[in-house]
N, C-alpha and C positions, 0 to 999 in steps of 0.2 A: 378367836373372837368369842366374847362372853355375851350371852343374851340374857337380859334382865326382863323377867316377866312377872306379872301379878298372878295370883292363884286363879283368877277368872280367865286370864289369857292362857294359862297352862291348860285349864279345863277345856277351853274352846279349841285349842290346838289339838288336844287329844280327841275331842269329838269330831273334828274335821278329818283327822287321819283315819279314824274308825269308819266314818261315813264314806269317805272316798274308797277305802279298802273294800267295804261291803258293796259299793256300787260296781266295783270291778269283779265281784264275786270271789274274792280271795279270802283265805284263812290267814290268821296272823302268821303262821309258819311259812306260808307261801310268800307273803310280803317280806318276811325276814330273810328268806333265801335270796330273793331278788336284790335286797339291799345289803346282803352280806353281814347281817347282824343276827342276834338270837331272837327267837320267838318271845322270850321274856322281855327283851328290849322294846319290841313293838307293843306288847301288852302294857309295859310301864308307861310308854308314851300315851297310849290310849286312855289310861286311867289317871294320867296326870302325876304319876309318881316321879317321873323324870321327863326331860325334854331332849329331843335330838339335838346334836351339835349343828353348828351353822352349815358345815359341808353336807351333812345328812339331810338337813332341811332343804337345801338346794336340790339334792337328788330326789327327795320326795316330791317337791314341786314339779320338777321335770317329769318324773314318772307319772304323776297324776294329771299333768298338763294344766297346772294352776300356778299362781304366783306364790312366792313366799309370803307376801302380804296377806293373801287369802288364808293361807295356813295359820298365820299369826293373828288372824282376826282383824286385820287392818283393811280399810277400804280405800286407802290411798290419800285420804284427807289428813290434815294435820291433827295430831292427837287432841289439841285443845280447841278444836273446831266447835263453834256454837251451833252448827247445823244439826238439827234434830229431825227424827222421823216420828210420825204419829204411829201408834200401835197398829192401826188398820193398814198403814203402808207396809209395816214390817210383816204382818200376817199375810198380806198378799204376795210378798216376796218369798215366803217360806214354801218350799216345794216338798220337802221330805222331813221326817223325824225318825232317827235310828234306822235309816235306809228304807223306810216305808213311805210311799207317796201319800200326801194329804190331799183330800178333796176339799171343795169349798165348805161343805158342811163341817168337816173336822176343824177347819180354820175358824169358822164362826163360833164353834163350841169353845175352842181354846181362847179366842178373843173375849168371849163372854165371861169365861171363868176369870181371866186376868182382870177384866174390867170390874167384875163384882168384887174381887179381892181388893183391888185398889180403892174402890168406892167405900168399902167397909173398914178400911184402915183408920186408925185414930185420927 
């Protein structure tokens, strides 16, 4: 099975693998040993240089107790859905960044920065 992904999707997949690995307190080498792959393979997934195959994606989902849709950045809705979320909804749903928990103040600051940026665009 071949998985076609955009650069954005590949980056999100890598970010999710890295965050889940860190939540478990694992080094790349430890995850690699568990999955029977090289540490370089895990590093390549996390940086978006490569993507795991479909079988490995299933193993990752099972290991981290998440769905493959979650790993791939899908929320179960059709890709062409017109359903959108407001920035404030998204910020309220974010719990961590790079494995570090965000408090409400952190979320407010990030939301303010994004809002200021978008309001000052051409």
